[in-house]
PyMOL commands that place a pseudoatom at each C-alpha (Angstrom):
pseudoatom trace, name=CA, resn=MET, resi=1, chain=A, elem=C, hetatm=0, pos=[5.409, 8.772, 14.790]
pseudoatom trace, name=CA, resn=ALA, resi=2, chain=A, elem=C, hetatm=0, pos=[3.032, 6.129, 15.673]
pseudoatom trace, name=CA, resn=ALA, resi=3, chain=A, elem=C, hetatm=0, pos=[1.717, 5.259, 19.297]
pseudoatom trace, name=CA, resn=HIS, resi=4, chain=A, elem=C, hetatm=0, pos=[1.199, 1.492, 19.358]
pseudoatom trace, name=CA, resn=THR, resi=5, chain=A, elem=C, hetatm=0, pos=[0.516, -0.924, 21.937]
pseudoatom trace, name=CA, resn=ARG, resi=6, chain=A, elem=C, hetatm=0, pos=[3.806, -2.641, 21.705]
pseudoatom trace, name=CA, resn=PHE, resi=7, chain=A, elem=C, hetatm=0, pos=[6.940, -2.604, 19.637]
pseudoatom trace, name=CA, resn=LEU, resi=8, chain=A, elem=C, hetatm=0, pos=[8.764, -5.450, 18.342]
pseudoatom trace, name=CA, resn=GLU, resi=9, chain=A, elem=C, hetatm=0, pos=[12.325, -6.400, 16.993]
pseudoatom trace, name=CA, resn=LEU, resi=10, chain=A, elem=C, hetatm=0, pos=[12.623, -9.085, 14.452]
pseudoatom trace, name=CA, resn=ARG, resi=11, chain=A, elem=C, hetatm=0, pos=[16.134, -10.577, 13.510]
pseudoatom trace, name=CA, resn=MET, resi=12, chain=A, elem=C, hetatm=0, pos=[16.325, -12.613, 9.999]
pseudoatom trace, name=CA, resn=ARG, resi=13, chain=A, elem=C, hetatm=0, pos=[19.500, -14.717, 10.620]
pseudoatom trace, name=CA, resn=GLY, resi=14, chain=A, elem=C, hetatm=0, pos=[21.489, -16.454, 7.790]
pseudoatom trace, name=CA, resn=LEU, resi=15, chain=A, elem=C, hetatm=0, pos=[25.004, -17.664, 6.907]
pseudoatom trace, name=CA, resn=ILE, resi=16, chain=A, elem=C, hetatm=0, pos=[27.387, -17.151, 3.994]
pseudoatom trace, name=CA, resn=HIS, resi=17, chain=A, elem=C, hetatm=0, pos=[30.779, -18.367, 3.751]
pseudoatom trace, name=CA, resn=GLY, resi=18, chain=A, elem=C, hetatm=0, pos=[30.730, -19.061, 7.758]
pseudoatom trace, name=CA, resn=GLN, resi=19, chain=A, elem=C, hetatm=0, pos=[29.935, -15.425, 8.416]
pseudoatom trace, name=CA, resn=GLU, resi=20, chain=A, elem=C, hetatm=0, pos=[26.548, -14.657, 10.108]
pseudoatom trace, name=CA, resn=THR, resi=21, chain=A, elem=C, hetatm=0, pos=[23.963, -12.183, 8.480]
pseudoatom trace, name=CA, resn=VAL, resi=22, chain=A, elem=C, hetatm=0, pos=[21.515, -10.633, 10.739]
pseudoatom trace, name=CA, resn=ASN, resi=23, chain=A, elem=C, hetatm=0, pos=[18.798, -8.336, 9.119]
pseudoatom trace, name=CA, resn=VAL, resi=24, chain=A, elem=C, hetatm=0, pos=[16.839, -6.348, 11.892]
pseudoatom trace, name=CA, resn=PHE, resi=25, chain=A, elem=C, hetatm=0, pos=[13.328, -5.008, 11.295]
pseudoatom trace, name=CA, resn=HIS, resi=26, chain=A, elem=C, hetatm=0, pos=[11.052, -3.113, 13.564]
pseudoatom trace, name=CA, resn=PHE, resi=27, chain=A, elem=C, hetatm=0, pos=[7.190, -3.318, 13.976]
pseudoatom trace, name=CA, resn=GLY, resi=28, chain=A, elem=C, hetatm=0, pos=[4.521, -1.665, 15.845]
pseudoatom trace, name=CA, resn=ASN, resi=29, chain=A, elem=C, hetatm=0, pos=[1.597, -3.943, 17.051]
pseudoatom trace, name=CA, resn=ASP, resi=30, chain=A, elem=C, hetatm=0, pos=[-1.778, -3.440, 18.467]
pseudoatom trace, name=CA, resn=GLN, resi=31, chain=A, elem=C, hetatm=0, pos=[-3.181, -6.655, 19.490]
pseudoatom trace, name=CA, resn=GLN, resi=32, chain=A, elem=C, hetatm=0, pos=[-5.149, -6.753, 22.599]
pseudoatom trace, name=CA, resn=LEU, resi=33, chain=A, elem=C, hetatm=0, pos=[-4.041, -9.105, 25.410]
pseudoatom trace, name=CA, resn=ASN, resi=34, chain=A, elem=C, hetatm=0, pos=[-5.899, -10.075, 28.386]
pseudoatom trace, name=CA, resn=ALA, resi=35, chain=A, elem=C, hetatm=0, pos=[-4.160, -10.388, 31.762]
pseudoatom trace, name=CA, resn=GLY, resi=36, chain=A, elem=C, hetatm=0, pos=[-2.354, -13.638, 31.782]
pseudoatom trace, name=CA, resn=ASP, resi=37, chain=A, elem=C, hetatm=0, pos=[-2.279, -14.054, 28.007]
pseudoatom trace, name=CA, resn=PRO, resi=38, chain=A, elem=C, hetatm=0, pos=[1.118, -15.116, 26.756]
pseudoatom trace, name=CA, resn=LEU, resi=39, chain=A, elem=C, hetatm=0, pos=[2.922, -12.949, 24.625]
pseudoatom trace, name=CA, resn=GLY, resi=40, chain=A, elem=C, hetatm=0, pos=[4.694, -15.856, 22.865]
pseudoatom trace, name=CA, resn=PRO, resi=41, chain=A, elem=C, hetatm=0, pos=[1.863, -16.524, 19.978]
pseudoatom trace, name=CA, resn=VAL, resi=42, chain=A, elem=C, hetatm=0, pos=[2.098, -12.861, 18.805]
pseudoatom trace, name=CA, resn=LEU, resi=43, chain=A, elem=C, hetatm=0, pos=[5.984, -12.987, 18.547]
pseudoatom trace, name=CA, resn=VAL, resi=44, chain=A, elem=C, hetatm=0, pos=[5.728, -16.371, 16.521]
pseudoatom trace, name=CA, resn=GLN, resi=45, chain=A, elem=C, hetatm=0, pos=[2.770, -14.877, 14.342]
pseudoatom trace, name=CA, resn=LEU, resi=46, chain=A, elem=C, hetatm=0, pos=[5.233, -12.237, 13.074]
pseudoatom trace, name=CA, resn=ALA, resi=47, chain=A, elem=C, hetatm=0, pos=[8.085, -14.736, 12.781]
pseudoatom trace, name=CA, resn=VAL, resi=48, chain=A, elem=C, hetatm=0, pos=[6.237, -16.965, 10.556]
pseudoatom trace, name=CA, resn=ALA, resi=49, chain=A, elem=C, hetatm=0, pos=[4.811, -14.103, 8.385]
pseudoatom trace, name=CA, resn=MET, resi=50, chain=A, elem=C, hetatm=0, pos=[8.473, -13.038, 7.638]
pseudoatom trace, name=CA, resn=ILE, resi=51, chain=A, elem=C, hetatm=0, pos=[9.692, -16.590, 6.930]
pseudoatom trace, name=CA, resn=ALA, resi=52, chain=A, elem=C, hetatm=0, pos=[6.749, -16.906, 4.317]
pseudoatom trace, name=CA, resn=CYS, resi=53, chain=A, elem=C, hetatm=0, pos=[7.966, -13.746, 2.534]
pseudoatom trace, name=CA, resn=ALA, resi=54, chain=A, elem=C, hetatm=0, pos=[11.678, -14.852, 2.754]
pseudoatom trace, name=CA, resn=VAL, resi=55, chain=A, elem=C, hetatm=0, pos=[11.179, -18.484, 1.663]
pseudoatom trace, name=CA, resn=ASP, resi=56, chain=A, elem=C, hetatm=0, pos=[8.633, -17.744, -1.239]
pseudoatom trace, name=CA, resn=SER, resi=57, chain=A, elem=C, hetatm=0, pos=[10.533, -14.778, -2.665]
pseudoatom trace, name=CA, resn=LEU, resi=58, chain=A, elem=C, hetatm=0, pos=[13.923, -14.099, -1.208]
pseudoatom trace, name=CA, resn=ILE, resi=59, chain=A, elem=C, hetatm=0, pos=[15.407, -17.357, -1.222]
pseudoatom trace, name=CA, resn=PRO, resi=60, chain=A, elem=C, hetatm=0, pos=[15.008, -17.221, -5.195]
pseudoatom trace, name=CA, resn=ALA, resi=61, chain=A, elem=C, hetatm=0, pos=[16.753, -13.770, -5.575]
pseudoatom trace, name=CA, resn=VAL, resi=62, chain=A, elem=C, hetatm=0, pos=[19.984, -14.837, -3.247]
pseudoatom trace, name=CA, resn=THR, resi=63, chain=A, elem=C, hetatm=0, pos=[23.243, -16.891, -3.989]
pseudoatom trace, name=CA, resn=SER, resi=64, chain=A, elem=C, hetatm=0, pos=[23.285, -20.443, -3.167]
pseudoatom trace, name=CA, resn=ASP, resi=65, chain=A, elem=C, hetatm=0, pos=[25.842, -19.810, -0.904]
pseudoatom trace, name=CA, resn=TRP, resi=66, chain=A, elem=C, hetatm=0, pos=[23.325, -18.037, 1.767]
pseudoatom trace, name=CA, resn=THR, resi=67, chain=A, elem=C, hetatm=0, pos=[21.136, -20.210, 3.996]
pseudoatom trace, name=CA, resn=LEU, resi=68, chain=A, elem=C, hetatm=0, pos=[18.384, -18.815, 5.929]
pseudoatom trace, name=CA, resn=THR, resi=69, chain=A, elem=C, hetatm=0, pos=[18.750, -20.358, 9.419]
pseudoatom trace, name=CA, resn=SER, resi=70, chain=A, elem=C, hetatm=0, pos=[16.206, -18.641, 11.549]
pseudoatom trace, name=CA, resn=VAL, resi=71, chain=A, elem=C, hetatm=0, pos=[13.957, -15.694, 12.595]
pseudoatom trace, name=CA, resn=ASP, resi=72, chain=A, elem=C, hetatm=0, pos=[13.643, -14.444, 16.172]
pseudoatom trace, name=CA, resn=VAL, resi=73, chain=A, elem=C, hetatm=0, pos=[11.191, -11.798, 17.652]
pseudoatom trace, name=CA, resn=LYS, resi=74, chain=A, elem=C, hetatm=0, pos=[11.151, -10.072, 20.933]
pseudoatom trace, name=CA, resn=GLN, resi=75, chain=A, elem=C, hetatm=0, pos=[9.157, -7.332, 22.383]
pseudoatom trace, name=CA, resn=LEU, resi=76, chain=A, elem=C, hetatm=0, pos=[11.016, -3.948, 23.221]
pseudoatom trace, name=CA, resn=SER, resi=77, chain=A, elem=C, hetatm=0, pos=[8.180, -1.958, 24.537]
pseudoatom trace, name=CA, resn=PRO, resi=78, chain=A, elem=C, hetatm=0, pos=[6.219, -1.813, 26.911]
pseudoatom trace, name=CA, resn=ALA, resi=79, chain=A, elem=C, hetatm=0, pos=[8.368, -4.316, 28.470]
pseudoatom trace, name=CA, resn=LEU, resi=80, chain=A, elem=C, hetatm=0, pos=[11.475, -6.266, 27.106]
pseudoatom trace, name=CA, resn=SER, resi=81, chain=A, elem=C, hetatm=0, pos=[10.726, -9.813, 26.685]
pseudoatom trace, name=CA, resn=ASP, resi=82, chain=A, elem=C, hetatm=0, pos=[13.025, -12.902, 25.714]
pseudoatom trace, name=CA, resn=PRO, resi=83, chain=A, elem=C, hetatm=0, pos=[13.034, -13.495, 21.862]
pseudoatom trace, name=CA, resn=VAL, resi=84, chain=A, elem=C, hetatm=0, pos=[10.995, -16.401, 20.541]
pseudoatom trace, name=CA, resn=GLU, resi=85, chain=A, elem=C, hetatm=0, pos=[13.061, -18.260, 17.618]
pseudoatom trace, name=CA, resn=GLN, resi=86, chain=A, elem=C, hetatm=0, pos=[11.640, -19.947, 14.611]
pseudoatom trace, name=CA, resn=ALA, resi=87, chain=A, elem=C, hetatm=0, pos=[13.969, -22.194, 12.800]
pseudoatom trace, name=CA, resn=VAL, resi=88, chain=A, elem=C, hetatm=0, pos=[14.037, -22.484, 9.166]
pseudoatom trace, name=CA, resn=THR, resi=89, chain=A, elem=C, hetatm=0, pos=[14.886, -25.832, 7.771]
pseudoatom trace, name=CA, resn=ALA, resi=90, chain=A, elem=C, hetatm=0, pos=[13.096, -26.315, 4.482]
pseudoatom trace, name=CA, resn=ASN, resi=91, chain=A, elem=C, hetatm=0, pos=[13.345, -24.263, 1.127]
pseudoatom trace, name=CA, resn=ASN, resi=92, chain=A, elem=C, hetatm=0, pos=[16.063, -22.024, 3.121]
pseudoatom trace, name=CA, resn=VAL, resi=93, chain=A, elem=C, hetatm=0, pos=[19.030, -22.200, 0.714]
pseudoatom trace, name=CA, resn=GLY, resi=94, chain=A, elem=C, hetatm=0, pos=[19.526, -19.551, -2.063]
pseudoatom trace, name=CA, resn=THR, resi=95, chain=A, elem=C, hetatm=0, pos=[18.954, -20.553, -5.703]
pseudoatom trace, name=CA, resn=ARG, resi=96, chain=A, elem=C, hetatm=0, pos=[21.083, -18.006, -7.608]
pseudoatom trace, name=CA, resn=PRO, resi=97, chain=A, elem=C, hetatm=0, pos=[24.808, -18.834, -8.722]
pseudoatom trace, name=CA, resn=PRO, resi=98, chain=A, elem=C, hetatm=0, pos=[27.823, -18.582, -6.384]
pseudoatom trace, name=CA, resn=VAL, resi=99, chain=A, elem=C, hetatm=0, pos=[29.167, -15.371, -5.002]
pseudoatom trace, name=CA, resn=ASN, resi=100, chain=A, elem=C, hetatm=0, pos=[32.942, -15.051, -4.524]
pseudoatom trace, name=CA, resn=THR, resi=101, chain=A, elem=C, hetatm=0, pos=[32.889, -12.678, -1.340]
pseudoatom trace, name=CA, resn=SER, resi=102, chain=A, elem=C, hetatm=0, pos=[30.703, -12.563, 1.771]
pseudoatom trace, name=CA, resn=PHE, resi=103, chain=A, elem=C, hetatm=0, pos=[30.381, -9.008, 2.025]
pseudoatom trace, name=CA, resn=GLU, resi=104, chain=A, elem=C, hetatm=0, pos=[28.456, -8.101, -1.078]
pseudoatom trace, name=CA, resn=SER, resi=105, chain=A, elem=C, hetatm=0, pos=[24.986, -7.297, -0.370]
pseudoatom trace, name=CA, resn=THR, resi=106, chain=A, elem=C, hetatm=0, pos=[21.589, -6.079, -1.964]
pseudoatom trace, name=CA, resn=LEU, resi=107, chain=A, elem=C, hetatm=0, pos=[20.588, -2.826, -0.502]
pseudoatom trace, name=CA, resn=ILE, resi=108, chain=A, elem=C, hetatm=0, pos=[16.971, -2.181, 0.262]
pseudoatom trace, name=CA, resn=ARG, resi=109, chain=A, elem=C, hetatm=0, pos=[15.748, 1.432, 1.209]
pseudoatom trace, name=CA, resn=ILE, resi=110, chain=A, elem=C, hetatm=0, pos=[12.968, 2.172, 3.729]
pseudoatom trace, name=CA, resn=ARG, resi=111, chain=A, elem=C, hetatm=0, pos=[11.233, 5.455, 3.499]
pseudoatom trace, name=CA, resn=THR, resi=112, chain=A, elem=C, hetatm=0, pos=[8.592, 6.824, 5.945]
pseudoatom trace, name=CA, resn=GLY, resi=113, chain=A, elem=C, hetatm=0, pos=[7.697, 10.243, 4.219]
pseudoatom trace, name=CA, resn=GLY, resi=114, chain=A, elem=C, hetatm=0, pos=[9.657, 11.988, 7.164]
pseudoatom trace, name=CA, resn=GLY, resi=115, chain=A, elem=C, hetatm=0, pos=[12.818, 14.030, 6.575]
pseudoatom trace, name=CA, resn=GLY, resi=116, chain=A, elem=C, hetatm=0, pos=[16.256, 13.410, 7.849]
pseudoatom trace, name=CA, resn=LYS, resi=117, chain=A, elem=C, hetatm=0, pos=[18.059, 10.197, 8.827]
pseudoatom trace, name=CA, resn=ARG, resi=118, chain=A, elem=C, hetatm=0, pos=[14.934, 9.284, 11.172]
pseudoatom trace, name=CA, resn=GLY, resi=119, chain=A, elem=C, hetatm=0, pos=[12.837, 9.158, 8.108]
pseudoatom trace, name=CA, resn=ARG, resi=120, chain=A, elem=C, hetatm=0, pos=[14.530, 6.506, 6.444]
pseudoatom trace, name=CA, resn=GLY, resi=121, chain=A, elem=C, hetatm=0, pos=[16.419, 3.095, 6.738]
pseudoatom trace, name=CA, resn=ARG, resi=122, chain=A, elem=C, hetatm=0, pos=[18.694, 0.494, 4.901]
pseudoatom trace, name=CA, resn=ARG, resi=123, chain=A, elem=C, hetatm=0, pos=[18.610, -3.079, 5.121]
pseudoatom trace, name=CA, resn=PHE, resi=124, chain=A, elem=C, hetatm=0, pos=[21.611, -5.044, 3.582]
pseudoatom trace, name=CA, resn=LEU, resi=125, chain=A, elem=C, hetatm=0, pos=[19.947, -8.329, 2.307]
pseudoatom trace, name=CA, resn=PRO, resi=126, chain=A, elem=C, hetatm=0, pos=[22.317, -11.173, 1.158]
pseudoatom trace, name=CA, resn=PRO, resi=127, chain=A, elem=C, hetatm=0, pos=[23.778, -10.810, -2.410]
pseudoatom trace, name=CA, resn=ALA, resi=128, chain=A, elem=C, hetatm=0, pos=[22.744, -12.385, -5.758]
pseudoatom trace, name=CA, resn=GLY, resi=129, chain=A, elem=C, hetatm=0, pos=[25.285, -14.534, -7.611]
pseudoatom trace, name=CA, resn=ASP, resi=130, chain=A, elem=C, hetatm=0, pos=[28.264, -13.217, -9.404]
pseudoatom trace, name=CA, resn=ALA, resi=131, chain=A, elem=C, hetatm=0, pos=[26.860, -14.108, -12.542]
pseudoatom trace, name=CA, resn=ASP, resi=132, chain=A, elem=C, hetatm=0, pos=[23.836, -11.957, -11.635]
pseudoatom trace, name=CA, resn=MET, resi=133, chain=A, elem=C, hetatm=0, pos=[25.844, -8.765, -11.522]
pseudoatom trace, name=CA, resn=THR, resi=134, chain=A, elem=C, hetatm=0, pos=[27.487, -6.697, -14.319]
pseudoatom trace, name=CA, resn=ASN, resi=135, chain=A, elem=C, hetatm=0, pos=[29.952, -3.924, -13.405]
pseudoatom trace, name=CA, resn=SER, resi=136, chain=A, elem=C, hetatm=0, pos=[28.732, -3.959, -9.951]
pseudoatom trace, name=CA, resn=VAL, resi=137, chain=A, elem=C, hetatm=0, pos=[25.113, -3.751, -10.839]
pseudoatom trace, name=CA, resn=LEU, resi=138, chain=A, elem=C, hetatm=0, pos=[22.547, -6.362, -10.630]
pseudoatom trace, name=CA, resn=SER, resi=139, chain=A, elem=C, hetatm=0, pos=[21.661, -6.945, -14.138]
pseudoatom trace, name=CA, resn=ASP, resi=140, chain=A, elem=C, hetatm=0, pos=[19.545, -10.091, -13.986]
pseudoatom trace, name=CA, resn=ALA, resi=141, chain=A, elem=C, hetatm=0, pos=[15.906, -9.123, -14.518]
pseudoatom trace, name=CA, resn=THR, resi=142, chain=A, elem=C, hetatm=0, pos=[14.805, -12.297, -12.849]
pseudoatom trace, name=CA, resn=VAL, resi=143, chain=A, elem=C, hetatm=0, pos=[16.691, -11.331, -9.516]
pseudoatom trace, name=CA, resn=LEU, resi=144, chain=A, elem=C, hetatm=0, pos=[15.240, -7.846, -9.676]
pseudoatom trace, name=CA, resn=GLY, resi=145, chain=A, elem=C, hetatm=0, pos=[11.900, -9.084, -10.108]
pseudoatom trace, name=CA, resn=GLN, resi=146, chain=A, elem=C, hetatm=0, pos=[12.082, -11.647, -7.197]
pseudoatom trace, name=CA, resn=LEU, resi=147, chain=A, elem=C, hetatm=0, pos=[13.398, -9.005, -5.043]
pseudoatom trace, name=CA, resn=GLN, resi=148, chain=A, elem=C, hetatm=0, pos=[10.584, -6.738, -5.685]
pseudoatom trace, name=CA, resn=GLU, resi=149, chain=A, elem=C, hetatm=0, pos=[8.204, -9.579, -5.019]
pseudoatom trace, name=CA, resn=PHE, resi=150, chain=A, elem=C, hetatm=0, pos=[9.970, -9.827, -1.651]
pseudoatom trace, name=CA, resn=LEU, resi=151, chain=A, elem=C, hetatm=0, pos=[9.299, -6.318, -1.026]
pseudoatom trace, name=CA, resn=ASP, resi=152, chain=A, elem=C, hetatm=0, pos=[5.740, -6.651, -2.380]
pseudoatom trace, name=CA, resn=CYS, resi=153, chain=A, elem=C, hetatm=0, pos=[5.169, -9.345, 0.097]
pseudoatom trace, name=CA, resn=LEU, resi=154, chain=A, elem=C, hetatm=0, pos=[6.515, -7.381, 3.038]
pseudoatom trace, name=CA, resn=THR, resi=155, chain=A, elem=C, hetatm=0, pos=[4.207, -4.185, 1.768]
pseudoatom trace, name=CA, resn=ALA, resi=156, chain=A, elem=C, hetatm=0, pos=[1.067, -6.327, 1.672]
pseudoatom trace, name=CA, resn=LYS, resi=157, chain=A, elem=C, hetatm=0, pos=[1.706, -7.681, 4.996]
pseudoatom trace, name=CA, resn=PHE, resi=158, chain=A, elem=C, hetatm=0, pos=[3.092, -4.993, 6.987]
pseudoatom trace, name=CA, resn=ILE, resi=159, chain=A, elem=C, hetatm=0, pos=[2.727, -1.529, 5.200]
pseudoatom trace, name=CA, resn=GLY, resi=160, chain=A, elem=C, hetatm=0, pos=[-0.257, 0.849, 4.398]
pseudoatom trace, name=CA, resn=PRO, resi=161, chain=A, elem=C, hetatm=0, pos=[-3.764, 1.483, 5.815]
pseudoatom trace, name=CA, resn=ASN, resi=162, chain=A, elem=C, hetatm=0, pos=[-4.732, -2.299, 5.341]
pseudoatom trace, name=CA, resn=PRO, resi=163, chain=A, elem=C, hetatm=0, pos=[-1.859, -4.488, 6.032]
pseudoatom trace, name=CA, resn=THR, resi=164, chain=A, elem=C, hetatm=0, pos=[-2.987, -8.384, 5.949]
pseudoatom trace, name=CA, resn=THR, resi=165, chain=A, elem=C, hetatm=0, pos=[-1.303, -8.912, 9.406]
pseudoatom trace, name=CA, resn=PRO, resi=166, chain=A, elem=C, hetatm=0, pos=[-1.576, -6.889, 12.672]
pseudoatom trace, name=CA, resn=PHE, resi=167, chain=A, elem=C, hetatm=0, pos=[2.069, -5.693, 12.370]
pseudoatom trace, name=CA, resn=ILE, resi=168, chain=A, elem=C, hetatm=0, pos=[3.199, -2.407, 11.004]
pseudoatom trace, name=CA, resn=LEU, resi=169, chain=A, elem=C, hetatm=0, pos=[6.711, -2.029, 9.653]
pseudoatom trace, name=CA, resn=GLY, resi=170, chain=A, elem=C, hetatm=0, pos=[8.772, 0.999, 10.546]
pseudoatom trace, name=CA, resn=ILE, resi=171, chain=A, elem=C, hetatm=0, pos=[12.000, 2.534, 11.302]
pseudoatom trace, name=CA, resn=LEU, resi=172, chain=A, elem=C, hetatm=0, pos=[13.138, 2.959, 14.864]
pseudoatom trace, name=CA, resn=SER, resi=173, chain=A, elem=C, hetatm=0, pos=[15.535, 5.834, 15.980]
pseudoatom trace, name=CA, resn=ARG, resi=174, chain=A, elem=C, hetatm=0, pos=[17.997, 4.401, 18.459]
pseudoatom trace, name=CA, resn=LYS, resi=175, chain=A, elem=C, hetatm=0, pos=[19.315, 8.131, 18.911]
pseudoatom trace, name=CA, resn=HIS, resi=176, chain=A, elem=C, hetatm=0, pos=[15.988, 9.198, 20.039]
pseudoatom trace, name=CA, resn=LEU, resi=177, chain=A, elem=C, hetatm=0, pos=[15.669, 6.457, 22.524]
pseudoatom trace, name=CA, resn=LYS, resi=178, chain=A, elem=C, hetatm=0, pos=[19.119, 7.172, 23.591]
pseudoatom trace, name=CA, resn=ASP, resi=179, chain=A, elem=C, hetatm=0, pos=[18.087, 10.980, 24.224]
pseudoatom trace, name=CA, resn=ASN, resi=180, chain=A, elem=C, hetatm=0, pos=[14.650, 10.039, 25.325]
pseudoatom trace, name=CA, resn=PRO, resi=181, chain=A, elem=C, hetatm=0, pos=[14.667, 6.593, 27.088]
pseudoatom trace, name=CA, resn=GLY, resi=182, chain=A, elem=C, hetatm=0, pos=[11.472, 4.481, 26.693]
pseudoatom trace, name=CA, resn=ASP, resi=183, chain=A, elem=C, hetatm=0, pos=[9.849, 7.019, 24.247]
pseudoatom trace, name=CA, resn=PHE, resi=184, chain=A, elem=C, hetatm=0, pos=[9.133, 4.261, 21.530]
pseudoatom trace, name=CA, resn=ALA, resi=185, chain=A, elem=C, hetatm=0, pos=[6.061, 6.078, 20.385]
pseudoatom trace, name=CA, resn=ASN, resi=186, chain=A, elem=C, hetatm=0, pos=[8.259, 9.014, 19.045]
pseudoatom trace, name=CA, resn=ALA, resi=187, chain=A, elem=C, hetatm=0, pos=[11.120, 6.934, 18.157]
pseudoatom trace, name=CA, resn=PHE, resi=188, chain=A, elem=C, hetatm=0, pos=[9.306, 4.683, 15.840]
pseudoatom trace, name=CA, resn=ARG, resi=189, chain=A, elem=C, hetatm=0, pos=[7.993, 5.774, 12.286]
pseudoatom trace, name=CA, resn=GLU, resi=190, chain=A, elem=C, hetatm=0, pos=[5.901, 3.856, 9.995]
pseudoatom trace, name=CA, resn=ALA, resi=191, chain=A, elem=C, hetatm=0, pos=[7.231, 2.756, 6.717]
pseudoatom trace, name=CA, resn=THR, resi=192, chain=A, elem=C, hetatm=0, pos=[5.438, 3.934, 3.675]
pseudoatom trace, name=CA, resn=ILE, resi=193, chain=A, elem=C, hetatm=0, pos=[7.571, 2.473, 0.803]
pseudoatom trace, name=CA, resn=MET, resi=194, chain=A, elem=C, hetatm=0, pos=[10.305, 0.252, 0.105]
pseudoatom trace, name=CA, resn=SER, resi=195, chain=A, elem=C, hetatm=0, pos=[12.727, 0.037, -2.971]
pseudoatom trace, name=CA, resn=VAL, resi=196, chain=A, elem=C, hetatm=0, pos=[15.696, -1.972, -4.285]
pseudoatom trace, name=CA, resn=GLU, resi=197, chain=A, elem=C, hetatm=0, pos=[19.048, -0.465, -5.063]
pseudoatom trace, name=CA, resn=PRO, resi=198, chain=A, elem=C, hetatm=0, pos=[20.206, -1.963, -8.317]
pseudoatom trace, name=CA, resn=ARG, resi=199, chain=A, elem=C, hetatm=0, pos=[23.844, -1.085, -7.521]
pseudoatom trace, name=CA, resn=VAL, resi=200, chain=A, elem=C, hetatm=0, pos=[25.751, -3.916, -5.480]
pseudoatom trace, name=CA, resn=SER, resi=201, chain=A, elem=C, hetatm=0, pos=[26.344, -2.692, -1.908]
pseudoatom trace, name=CA, resn=CYS, resi=202, chain=A, elem=C, hetatm=0, pos=[28.796, -3.877, 0.710]
pseudoatom trace, name=CA, resn=MET, resi=203, chain=A, elem=C, hetatm=0, pos=[28.462, -4.927, 4.348]
pseudoatom trace, name=CA, resn=ARG, resi=204, chain=A, elem=C, hetatm=0, pos=[32.003, -4.912, 5.622]
pseudoatom trace, name=CA, resn=SER, resi=205, chain=A, elem=C, hetatm=0, pos=[31.215, -6.468, 9.019]
pseudoatom trace, name=CA, resn=ARG, resi=206, chain=A, elem=C, hetatm=0, pos=[30.516, -9.565, 7.169]
pseudoatom trace, name=CA, resn=LYS, resi=207, chain=A, elem=C, hetatm=0, pos=[33.847, -9.908, 5.803]
pseudoatom trace, name=CA, resn=VAL, resi=208, chain=A, elem=C, hetatm=0, pos=[35.580, -13.339, 6.371]
pseudoatom trace, name=CA, resn=GLY, resi=209, chain=A, elem=C, hetatm=0, pos=[37.771, -12.973, 9.361]
pseudoatom trace, name=CA, resn=HIS, resi=210, chain=A, elem=C, hetatm=0, pos=[36.388, -9.292, 10.435]
pseudoatom trace, name=CA, resn=GLY, resi=211, chain=A, elem=C, hetatm=0, pos=[37.343, -8.510, 14.077]
pseudoatom trace, name=CA, resn=SER, resi=212, chain=A, elem=C, hetatm=0, pos=[39.927, -11.660, 14.350]
for i in range(1, 212): cmd.bond("trace and resi %d" % i, "trace and resi %d" % (i + 1))
show_as sticks, trace
zoom trace
């Protein structure tokens, strides 16, 4: 649990085989704003920090069929804000080989040191290329190294006692908020560690034609 001044939601958006990918992350933030100061620059600061990590180390680890299109950030608490969107138009296409399906994913696990489902989270990132996988396992050491660099970038910026940004990555319990509306302080747990799952995962909602 963490009592922050505000809680933010970031969405990293992309496209693969015409299907949208959306990776959602939650953050605590304690930047002080004077009366009348705009919130927008705070949201932009977070979006730009995430884009830098994605462009530098996630793009080299994902299939060339995926394009990072934008990152948007909004405030959830103390008051809901409109999202601020930052488009990504350069160095935003994956560099690994093609992949034959849209729903394959790389799974990232997020831990908070707390027990139960509220103490952990999962994020399904875009996949590497088919040639980077053997028997449904990420087998290319370069890909695994780049994915770890992406997590290291996020860790340096958003996790631990001395992050390089004023934003703290964490897990937000939607169930707790449903049962306790507005109680973000107790719904949010700060992340302590992230790891890559070598086994190839699946995001079925990304399947071409899903829902049609």
